[in-house]
Residue frames as qw, qx, qy, qz and C-alpha x, y, z in Angstrom:
[[0.480, 0.564, -0.503, -0.446, -22.88, 18.67, -26.70],
 [0.851, -0.056, 0.507, -0.127, -23.50, 15.06, -27.70],
 [0.190, 0.539, -0.703, -0.424, -21.65, 12.89, -30.20],
 [0.881, 0.129, -0.263, -0.373, -22.65, 9.78, -32.14],
 [0.172, -0.463, 0.852, -0.176, -21.66, 6.44, -30.63],
 [0.648, -0.045, -0.717, -0.252, -22.31, 2.73, -30.76],
 [0.515, -0.392, 0.499, -0.576, -24.08, 1.38, -27.68],
 [0.559, 0.160, -0.801, -0.140, -23.50, -2.35, -27.25],
 [0.597, -0.314, 0.475, -0.566, -25.59, -4.45, -24.87],
 [0.897, 0.095, -0.369, -0.223, -26.46, -8.11, -24.39],
 [0.912, -0.377, 0.042, 0.157, -24.26, -10.84, -22.96],
 [0.363, 0.856, -0.299, 0.214, -21.10, -8.72, -23.10],
 [0.567, -0.710, 0.410, -0.076, -19.29, -10.12, -20.07],
 [0.898, -0.056, 0.366, 0.237, -17.72, -13.20, -21.78],
 [0.647, 0.528, 0.217, 0.506, -16.38, -10.92, -24.53],
 [0.231, -0.955, -0.078, 0.169, -15.28, -7.96, -22.36],
 [0.548, -0.488, 0.378, 0.564, -11.57, -8.32, -23.15],
 [0.457, 0.298, 0.589, 0.597, -12.10, -8.34, -26.90],
 [0.057, 0.891, 0.407, 0.192, -14.46, -5.36, -26.68],
 [0.359, -0.878, 0.066, 0.311, -12.02, -3.33, -24.59],
 [0.573, -0.235, 0.484, 0.618, -9.12, -4.22, -26.87],
 [0.356, 0.530, 0.571, 0.516, -11.16, -2.92, -29.81],
 [0.115, 0.222, -0.030, 0.968, -11.69, 0.43, -28.04],
 [0.462, -0.608, -0.490, -0.419, -15.05, -0.03, -26.29],
 [0.052, 0.253, -0.573, 0.778, -15.52, 1.50, -22.84],
 [0.296, -0.462, -0.833, 0.067, -17.93, 0.28, -20.17],
 [0.210, -0.397, 0.044, -0.893, -20.58, 2.74, -19.01],
 [0.070, -0.168, -0.885, 0.428, -21.99, 1.75, -15.63],
 [0.343, 0.313, 0.299, -0.834, -24.91, 4.20, -15.90],
 [0.612, 0.317, -0.358, -0.630, -25.95, 2.78, -19.28],
 [0.759, -0.143, 0.624, -0.117, -25.07, -0.80, -18.34],
 [0.810, 0.554, 0.181, 0.070, -23.53, -1.07, -21.79],
 [0.591, -0.225, 0.300, 0.714, -20.32, -0.65, -23.75],
 [0.333, 0.903, 0.129, -0.238, -19.94, 2.54, -25.75],
 [0.612, -0.168, 0.439, 0.636, -17.57, 3.17, -28.65],
 [0.193, 0.561, -0.247, -0.766, -16.98, 5.52, -31.54],
 [0.837, 0.431, 0.183, -0.283, -18.75, 4.34, -34.73],
 [0.017, 0.588, -0.752, -0.297, -16.40, 1.95, -36.51],
 [0.809, 0.198, -0.385, -0.398, -16.98, -0.99, -38.82],
 [0.453, 0.253, -0.823, 0.232, -14.52, -3.26, -36.98],
 [0.203, -0.067, 0.687, -0.695, -16.39, -2.76, -33.69],
 [0.715, 0.152, 0.045, -0.681, -19.75, -3.33, -35.33],
 [0.725, 0.271, -0.606, -0.183, -18.43, -6.53, -36.97],
 [0.206, 0.220, -0.843, 0.447, -16.99, -7.71, -33.65],
 [0.429, 0.014, 0.510, -0.745, -20.30, -7.15, -31.83],
 [0.784, 0.224, -0.197, -0.545, -22.22, -8.93, -34.59],
 [0.552, 0.285, -0.783, 0.039, -19.85, -11.88, -34.40],
 [0.071, 0.046, -0.826, 0.557, -20.58, -12.19, -30.67],
 [0.251, -0.530, -0.740, -0.331, -24.33, -11.78, -31.34],
 [0.191, -0.383, -0.459, 0.779, -24.60, -8.66, -29.22],
 [0.169, 0.843, 0.511, 0.000, -27.20, -5.91, -29.49],
 [0.399, -0.044, 0.138, 0.905, -25.91, -2.83, -31.35],
 [0.096, 0.881, 0.459, -0.054, -27.66, 0.52, -31.22],
 [0.397, 0.338, 0.058, 0.851, -26.63, 3.91, -32.56],
 [0.292, -0.861, -0.410, 0.078, -27.13, 6.77, -30.13],
 [0.226, 0.763, -0.190, 0.575, -25.55, 9.93, -28.77],
 [0.731, -0.495, -0.318, 0.346, -23.38, 10.24, -25.68],
 [0.194, -0.956, 0.174, 0.131, -21.28, 12.85, -23.94],
 [0.633, 0.642, -0.411, 0.139, -17.85, 12.88, -25.65],
 [0.194, -0.639, 0.661, -0.341, -16.14, 12.33, -22.29],
 [0.869, -0.109, 0.397, -0.273, -17.74, 8.86, -22.13],
 [0.887, 0.454, -0.051, 0.067, -15.67, 7.87, -25.16],
 [0.292, 0.723, -0.515, 0.356, -12.34, 8.83, -23.54],
 [0.722, -0.149, -0.603, 0.304, -10.48, 6.53, -21.11],
 [0.435, -0.880, -0.112, -0.156, -10.84, 7.90, -17.58],
 [0.632, 0.206, -0.361, 0.654, -7.73, 9.43, -16.01],
 [0.081, 0.325, -0.301, 0.893, -6.87, 11.65, -13.06],
 [0.280, 0.010, 0.557, -0.782, -9.67, 12.81, -10.77],
 [0.722, 0.111, -0.218, -0.647, -12.36, 11.48, -13.11],
 [0.649, 0.123, -0.751, 0.010, -10.86, 8.00, -12.72],
 [0.078, 0.080, -0.742, 0.661, -10.80, 8.52, -8.94],
 [0.530, 0.032, 0.197, -0.824, -14.51, 9.41, -8.97],
 [0.772, 0.121, -0.481, -0.398, -15.33, 6.28, -10.97],
 [0.520, 0.108, -0.797, 0.288, -13.33, 4.09, -8.60],
 [0.132, -0.071, 0.580, -0.801, -14.84, 5.81, -5.55],
 [0.690, 0.033, -0.056, -0.721, -18.34, 5.17, -6.91],
 [0.731, 0.119, -0.662, -0.111, -17.36, 1.53, -7.40],
 [0.241, 0.106, -0.772, 0.579, -16.22, 1.37, -3.75],
 [0.413, -0.028, 0.322, -0.852, -19.53, 2.87, -2.64],
 [0.787, 0.067, -0.332, -0.516, -21.50, 0.27, -4.61],
 [0.599, 0.119, -0.768, 0.194, -19.39, -2.51, -3.11],
 [0.020, -0.090, 0.642, -0.762, -20.03, -1.09, 0.37],
 [0.628, -0.010, 0.028, -0.778, -23.78, -1.04, -0.35],
 [0.787, 0.079, -0.566, -0.235, -23.66, -4.73, -1.34],
 [0.397, 0.124, -0.776, 0.474, -21.72, -5.64, 1.80],
 [0.253, -0.059, 0.466, -0.846, -24.18, -3.78, 4.03],
 [0.744, 0.020, -0.223, -0.630, -27.10, -5.50, 2.29],
 [0.708, 0.073, -0.700, 0.055, -25.51, -8.89, 2.98],
 [0.155, 0.119, -0.685, 0.702, -24.90, -7.85, 6.59],
 [0.500, -0.074, 0.178, -0.844, -28.54, -6.87, 6.98],
 [0.800, 0.014, -0.480, -0.359, -29.69, -10.29, 5.71],
 [0.569, 0.066, -0.737, 0.360, -27.45, -12.01, 8.28],
 [0.107, -0.132, 0.490, -0.855, -28.72, -9.69, 11.02],
 [0.691, -0.072, -0.081, -0.714, -32.33, -10.65, 10.22],
 [0.799, 0.031, -0.596, -0.079, -31.48, -14.35, 10.22],
 [0.319, 0.139, -0.699, 0.625, -29.67, -13.94, 13.55],
 [0.381, -0.133, 0.292, -0.867, -32.77, -12.26, 14.98],
 [0.805, -0.043, -0.350, -0.476, -34.89, -15.21, 13.82],
 [0.670, 0.045, -0.693, 0.262, -32.62, -17.64, 15.65],
 [0.058, 0.146, -0.549, 0.821, -32.68, -15.41, 18.74],
 [0.590, -0.160, -0.014, -0.792, -36.49, -15.35, 18.65],
 [0.805, -0.062, -0.567, -0.164, -36.49, -19.16, 18.88],
 [0.530, 0.025, -0.655, 0.538, -34.44, -19.01, 22.08],
 [0.124, -0.351, 0.230, -0.899, -36.10, -16.07, 23.85],
 [0.729, -0.396, -0.226, -0.510, -39.16, -18.04, 25.10],
 [0.894, -0.234, -0.336, 0.183, -36.76, -20.23, 27.06],
 [0.312, 0.523, -0.354, 0.710, -34.69, -17.36, 28.45],
 [0.672, -0.629, -0.033, -0.389, -35.39, -18.49, 31.96],
 [0.060, -0.615, 0.728, -0.297, -32.95, -19.26, 34.76],
 [0.722, -0.152, 0.575, -0.355, -35.00, -22.21, 36.02],
 [0.891, 0.422, 0.001, -0.170, -35.09, -23.84, 32.57],
 [0.560, 0.656, -0.475, 0.176, -31.32, -23.69, 32.01],
 [0.130, -0.530, 0.728, -0.415, -30.43, -24.78, 35.53],
 [0.874, -0.089, 0.274, -0.392, -32.80, -27.73, 35.64],
 [0.209, -0.437, 0.847, 0.218, -30.66, -30.86, 35.23],
 [0.648, 0.165, -0.587, -0.457, -31.37, -33.57, 32.69],
 [0.656, -0.276, 0.566, -0.416, -32.92, -36.63, 34.33],
 [0.306, 0.273, -0.867, -0.284, -31.68, -39.90, 32.76],
 [0.078, -0.189, -0.971, 0.125, -34.41, -42.55, 32.87],
 [0.254, 0.469, 0.468, -0.705, -37.21, -40.01, 33.30],
 [0.510, 0.571, 0.630, 0.130, -39.90, -39.86, 30.60],
 [0.191, 0.966, 0.079, -0.153, -38.96, -36.21, 29.90],
 [0.580, -0.497, 0.390, 0.515, -35.24, -36.93, 29.33],
 [0.519, 0.228, 0.578, 0.588, -35.21, -37.24, 25.52],
 [0.140, 0.862, 0.413, 0.259, -37.59, -34.32, 24.99],
 [0.345, -0.910, 0.034, 0.226, -35.63, -32.11, 27.38],
 [0.590, -0.359, 0.455, 0.562, -32.25, -33.05, 25.86],
 [0.457, 0.438, 0.566, 0.528, -33.41, -32.57, 22.26],
 [0.001, -0.953, -0.283, -0.107, -34.85, -29.17, 23.13],
 [0.456, -0.778, 0.208, 0.379, -31.60, -28.10, 24.80],
 [0.584, -0.074, 0.547, 0.595, -29.59, -29.27, 21.75],
 [0.323, 0.684, 0.517, 0.401, -31.91, -27.45, 19.37],
 [0.157, -0.980, -0.117, 0.044, -31.69, -24.20, 21.34],
 [0.562, -0.565, 0.345, 0.496, -27.89, -24.51, 21.50],
 [0.530, 0.252, 0.556, 0.589, -27.77, -24.78, 17.72],
 [0.113, 0.892, 0.364, 0.242, -29.92, -21.66, 17.40],
 [0.365, -0.896, 0.083, 0.241, -27.58, -19.76, 19.73],
 [0.612, -0.263, 0.474, 0.576, -24.49, -20.93, 17.82],
 [0.414, 0.511, 0.545, 0.521, -26.05, -19.90, 14.50],
 [0.069, -0.969, -0.231, -0.045, -27.08, -16.52, 15.91],
 [0.483, -0.731, 0.246, 0.416, -23.53, -15.87, 17.14],
 [0.577, -0.002, 0.557, 0.597, -21.96, -16.93, 13.82],
 [0.275, 0.719, 0.496, 0.402, -24.35, -14.77, 11.79],
 [0.222, -0.963, -0.109, 0.112, -23.84, -11.77, 14.10],
 [0.548, -0.526, 0.370, 0.536, -20.07, -12.05, 13.78],
 [0.494, 0.261, 0.591, 0.582, -20.28, -12.34, 10.01],
 [0.104, 0.887, 0.398, 0.207, -22.60, -9.31, 9.83],
 [0.358, -0.879, 0.081, 0.304, -20.18, -7.26, 11.93],
 [0.568, -0.251, 0.502, 0.602, -17.27, -8.25, 9.66],
 [0.376, 0.551, 0.570, 0.480, -19.22, -7.29, 6.54],
 [0.072, -0.968, -0.237, -0.038, -20.14, -3.90, 8.04],
 [0.499, -0.685, 0.251, 0.467, -16.50, -3.32, 8.99],
 [0.525, 0.083, 0.567, 0.630, -15.41, -4.00, 5.39],
 [0.185, 0.789, 0.482, 0.333, -18.12, -1.63, 4.14],
 [0.293, -0.930, -0.062, 0.213, -16.92, 1.05, 6.56],
 [0.552, -0.411, 0.406, 0.601, -13.34, 0.68, 5.31],
 [0.419, 0.396, 0.584, 0.571, -14.51, 1.07, 1.72],
 [0.005, 0.908, 0.377, 0.185, -16.50, 4.20, 2.55],
 [0.383, -0.883, 0.077, 0.258, -13.84, 5.88, 4.67],
 [0.631, -0.212, 0.446, 0.598, -10.95, 4.94, 2.36],
 [0.289, 0.764, -0.132, -0.561, -10.01, 6.98, -0.69],
 [0.880, 0.403, 0.230, 0.100, -9.84, 5.47, -4.15],
 [0.453, -0.578, 0.394, 0.552, -6.27, 5.52, -5.44],
 [0.690, 0.722, 0.053, 0.000, -4.95, 6.58, -8.82],
 [0.791, 0.203, -0.044, 0.576, -1.48, 6.66, -10.36],
 [0.230, 0.591, -0.144, 0.759, 0.68, 9.26, -8.66],
 [0.599, -0.723, -0.109, -0.327, -0.94, 9.08, -5.21],
 [0.880, -0.324, -0.108, 0.331, 1.98, 7.15, -3.71],
 [0.552, 0.275, -0.028, 0.787, 4.55, 9.63, -5.07],
 [0.155, -0.706, -0.085, -0.686, 2.50, 12.56, -3.81],
 [0.754, -0.636, -0.124, -0.110, 2.21, 11.01, -0.34],
 [0.823, -0.131, -0.081, 0.546, 5.95, 10.37, -0.22],
 [0.318, 0.475, 0.015, 0.821, 6.71, 13.94, -1.30],
 [0.434, -0.756, -0.125, -0.474, 4.39, 15.19, 1.44],
 [0.844, -0.491, -0.087, 0.199, 6.38, 13.19, 4.01],
 [0.656, 0.184, -0.016, 0.731, 9.60, 14.66, 2.56],
 [0.005, -0.672, -0.072, -0.737, 8.22, 18.18, 2.95],
 [0.670, -0.701, -0.115, -0.215, 7.21, 17.41, 6.55],
 [0.853, -0.231, -0.069, 0.462, 10.72, 16.12, 7.26],
 [0.453, 0.407, 0.032, 0.792, 12.33, 19.22, 5.72],
 [0.275, -0.800, -0.149, -0.512, 10.22, 21.41, 8.00],
 [0.682, -0.712, 0.116, -0.120, 11.95, 20.04, 11.12],
 [0.883, -0.183, 0.212, 0.377, 15.24, 18.42, 9.99],
 [0.274, 0.933, -0.235, -0.004, 18.40, 20.33, 9.12],
 [0.664, 0.443, -0.502, 0.334, 22.14, 19.72, 8.83],
 [0.065, 0.412, -0.667, 0.618, 23.57, 18.46, 12.12],
 [0.722, -0.239, 0.200, -0.618, 20.32, 16.92, 13.40],
 [0.140, -0.180, 0.972, -0.055, 20.23, 13.32, 14.61],
 [0.702, 0.108, -0.178, -0.681, 17.60, 11.26, 12.81],
 [0.627, -0.072, 0.766, -0.126, 16.28, 7.73, 12.90],
 [0.436, 0.391, -0.569, -0.577, 16.58, 5.97, 9.54],
 [0.914, -0.021, 0.127, -0.386, 14.63, 2.82, 8.76],
 [0.889, 0.342, -0.286, 0.104, 17.72, 1.09, 7.31],
 [0.574, 0.388, -0.452, 0.562, 20.69, 2.33, 9.33],
 [0.531, -0.571, -0.496, 0.383, 19.34, 3.38, 12.74],
 [0.200, -0.901, -0.090, 0.375, 20.62, 6.62, 14.27],
 [0.631, 0.283, 0.243, 0.680, 22.51, 8.93, 11.93],
 [0.144, -0.664, -0.094, 0.728, 23.62, 12.57, 11.67],
 [0.539, 0.777, 0.319, 0.069, 22.47, 14.66, 8.72],
 [0.535, -0.302, 0.255, 0.746, 25.48, 15.97, 6.75],
 [0.027, 0.132, -0.409, -0.902, 23.69, 17.42, 3.73],
 [0.501, 0.478, 0.534, -0.484, 20.13, 18.17, 2.62],
 [0.142, -0.037, 0.731, 0.666, 19.48, 17.05, -0.96],
 [0.420, -0.063, -0.312, -0.850, 16.32, 17.34, -3.08],
 [0.810, -0.214, -0.348, -0.420, 14.81, 13.98, -2.08],
 [0.859, -0.165, -0.411, 0.256, 17.39, 12.53, 0.30],
 [0.354, -0.892, 0.273, -0.059, 19.63, 13.36, 3.22],
 [0.645, 0.411, -0.566, 0.306, 23.32, 12.54, 3.21],
 [0.687, -0.665, 0.111, -0.271, 23.85, 10.99, 6.65],
 [0.298, 0.479, -0.779, 0.273, 26.69, 9.58, 8.71],
 [0.821, -0.345, -0.408, -0.203, 25.72, 6.44, 10.60],
 [0.642, -0.728, 0.221, -0.094, 26.88, 5.48, 14.07],
 [0.894, -0.106, 0.264, 0.346, 29.61, 3.29, 12.53],
 [0.234, -0.617, 0.310, 0.684, 30.99, 6.26, 10.58],
 [0.388, 0.238, 0.740, 0.495, 29.64, 5.15, 7.22],
 [0.203, 0.431, 0.004, -0.879, 28.32, 7.92, 4.95],
 [0.183, 0.299, 0.864, 0.362, 25.32, 7.27, 2.71],
 [0.297, -0.094, -0.144, -0.939, 22.11, 8.84, 1.42],
 [0.045, 0.327, 0.915, -0.232, 18.64, 8.08, 2.73],
 [0.092, -0.548, -0.556, -0.618, 15.21, 9.09, 1.43],
 [0.115, -0.258, 0.316, -0.906, 13.73, 11.93, 3.47],
 [0.689, -0.278, -0.247, -0.622, 10.36, 10.19, 3.73],
 [0.868, -0.207, -0.446, 0.070, 11.96, 7.46, 5.88],
 [0.410, 0.195, -0.462, 0.762, 13.80, 9.78, 8.30],
 [0.458, -0.778, -0.396, -0.168, 12.45, 10.82, 11.70],
 [0.093, 0.716, -0.355, 0.595, 13.95, 13.55, 13.88],
 [0.713, -0.332, -0.544, 0.294, 15.43, 12.32, 17.17],
 [0.385, -0.755, -0.184, 0.498, 17.15, 15.48, 18.40],
 [0.348, 0.933, -0.001, 0.093, 18.22, 18.83, 17.02],
 [0.758, -0.254, 0.102, 0.592, 21.87, 19.59, 16.42],
 [0.059, 0.880, -0.140, -0.451, 24.12, 22.19, 14.83],
 [0.706, 0.667, -0.236, -0.033, 26.14, 22.35, 11.64],
 [0.036, -0.690, 0.702, -0.171, 29.22, 21.72, 13.76],
 [0.724, -0.149, 0.632, -0.232, 27.83, 18.29, 14.67],
 [0.855, 0.485, 0.152, -0.104, 27.81, 17.43, 10.98],
 [0.608, 0.672, -0.317, 0.277, 31.48, 18.22, 10.52],
 [0.755, -0.636, 0.112, 0.116, 33.47, 16.69, 13.39],
 [0.140, -0.768, 0.574, 0.247, 37.26, 16.85, 13.47],
 [0.855, 0.401, -0.288, -0.158, 38.66, 14.73, 10.64],
 [0.872, -0.396, 0.253, 0.140, 40.87, 11.79, 11.57],
 [0.721, 0.039, 0.362, 0.590, 43.14, 12.08, 8.52],
 [0.132, 0.855, -0.053, -0.499, 44.57, 14.96, 6.54],
 [0.715, 0.683, -0.142, -0.043, 46.06, 15.37, 3.08],
 [0.316, 0.682, -0.635, 0.179, 49.33, 13.47, 2.73],
 [0.603, -0.393, 0.615, -0.324, 48.67, 10.92, 5.52],
 [0.333, 0.235, -0.886, -0.219, 49.69, 7.36, 4.73],
 [0.690, -0.086, 0.381, -0.610, 46.77, 5.02, 5.31],
 [0.085, -0.023, 0.978, 0.191, 45.58, 1.51, 4.66],
 [0.565, 0.052, -0.149, -0.810, 42.31, 1.26, 2.74],
 [0.208, 0.049, 0.967, -0.142, 39.83, -1.54, 3.34],
 [0.608, 0.168, -0.135, -0.764, 36.86, -2.54, 1.19],
 [0.959, -0.033, -0.122, -0.254, 35.32, -5.94, 1.98],
 [0.919, -0.263, 0.128, 0.263, 38.25, -8.40, 1.92],
 [0.632, 0.553, -0.004, 0.542, 40.53, -6.08, -0.08],
 [0.414, -0.854, 0.004, 0.314, 43.22, -4.01, 1.69],
 [0.689, 0.444, 0.054, 0.571, 46.05, -1.91, 0.30],
 [0.419, -0.483, -0.129, 0.758, 48.45, 0.83, 1.31],
 [0.294, 0.724, 0.400, 0.479, 47.74, 4.35, 0.08],
 [0.274, -0.138, -0.184, 0.934, 48.05, 8.09, 0.58],
 [0.132, 0.789, 0.530, -0.279, 45.27, 10.64, 1.21],
 [0.368, 0.157, 0.328, 0.856, 45.34, 13.11, -1.69],
 [0.209, -0.383, -0.183, -0.881, 42.12, 15.01, -0.88],
 [0.015, 0.264, 0.791, -0.552, 39.84, 15.52, 2.13],
 [0.204, -0.386, -0.570, -0.697, 36.23, 15.75, 0.95],
 [0.440, -0.399, 0.171, -0.786, 33.20, 16.87, 3.01],
 [0.858, -0.223, 0.213, -0.411, 32.07, 13.29, 3.65],
 [0.982, 0.089, 0.080, 0.146, 34.92, 11.11, 2.40],
 [0.338, -0.694, 0.473, 0.425, 38.62, 10.90, 1.52],
 [0.775, 0.599, -0.180, -0.093, 40.16, 10.57, -1.92],
 [0.629, -0.546, 0.534, 0.146, 43.01, 8.05, -1.65],
 [0.605, 0.582, -0.518, -0.164, 45.65, 6.92, -4.11],
 [0.738, -0.385, 0.532, -0.155, 46.38, 3.29, -3.28],
 [0.115, -0.378, 0.863, 0.316, 48.34, 0.31, -4.61],
 [0.800, 0.337, 0.261, -0.422, 46.51, -1.55, -7.38],
 [0.444, -0.305, 0.758, 0.369, 48.28, -4.39, -9.13],
 [0.547, 0.480, 0.677, 0.106, 45.63, -4.62, -11.86],
 [0.286, 0.940, 0.071, -0.173, 46.52, -1.17, -13.33],
 [0.747, 0.515, -0.099, 0.408, 49.42, -0.33, -15.62],
 [0.087, 0.751, -0.330, 0.565, 50.78, 2.26, -13.21],
 [0.515, -0.093, -0.753, 0.399, 50.29, 0.09, -10.12],
 [0.019, 0.168, 0.450, -0.877, 48.17, 2.85, -8.57],
 [0.118, -0.574, -0.699, -0.411, 44.43, 3.64, -8.42],
 [0.061, -0.088, 0.286, -0.952, 42.39, 6.53, -7.02],
 [0.372, -0.494, -0.723, -0.307, 39.04, 6.18, -5.28],
 [0.321, -0.539, 0.197, -0.753, 36.90, 7.66, -2.50],
 [0.527, -0.170, -0.804, 0.217, 36.62, 6.00, 0.92],
 [0.510, -0.775, -0.169, -0.331, 34.66, 6.62, 4.11],
 [0.120, -0.710, 0.570, -0.396, 36.62, 7.27, 7.27],
 [0.823, -0.268, 0.417, -0.279, 35.49, 3.88, 8.57],
 [0.939, 0.333, 0.036, 0.076, 37.31, 2.25, 5.64],
 [0.435, 0.716, -0.376, 0.397, 40.68, 3.81, 6.46],
 [0.795, -0.558, -0.078, 0.226, 43.33, 2.91, 9.03],
 [0.030, -0.919, 0.386, 0.079, 46.51, 4.81, 9.83],
 [0.844, 0.360, -0.361, 0.165, 49.49, 3.09, 8.28],
 [0.759, -0.615, 0.040, 0.208, 51.82, 1.84, 11.00]]
């Protein structure tokens, strides 16, 4: 099923932003912009002195590309770029072969080992020939290197996969799923931010971990790597403090005396002295590493 559309050609490149803002979409196959019939678009194209034709197109050509269709368009663009790179590489390969052909007649051990003879009538001719052949060899090497680099770029474009919105999140979720397949509570993992840590809890996207210094935090599953398996008992070692213990809390440069009022799975709830409150007391959660037994 086809639908009516405006097909705009001519020198469109200088006016591409205005055309796209007006709702025109570029069609690579047609080498033209296509748009739904509208007087504002027709007036815009006439103002830029572009060629306007009325034709029929597939309705999908009039919709902005998204999802897998956008990936296909971008992949085709990568393929065309790879073709251009390989064509440039082939030109450089041919030029390198031409320079090599100039040197091959002199590819003789006796020629290259014969010394230059200052004062001899052949000196200038021999030296100029050597210099000319050296330039050909340098140019052949430079062109060959450039051709190899262009082919490598083309290979990367062909083997790579065009990206669309959501690919990064999908890849990260895949790494999370892979981590969940081997990591459980009590396992020792390597985290990119905190080094070795023990998994205390498995959340939807993160692990709650206890670092080597005793600090408890969460870390994205996609950045955790299993070091060794453990048990749930490893995640819940004997607690240093119990309810009612008098402690001293420490957070950065702040310290204060307090009392443990609750022992949580990964922290302690402490009521401590706070001069900035009306009651002179405050309640907050602290890691074990932030507590010291009150002398």
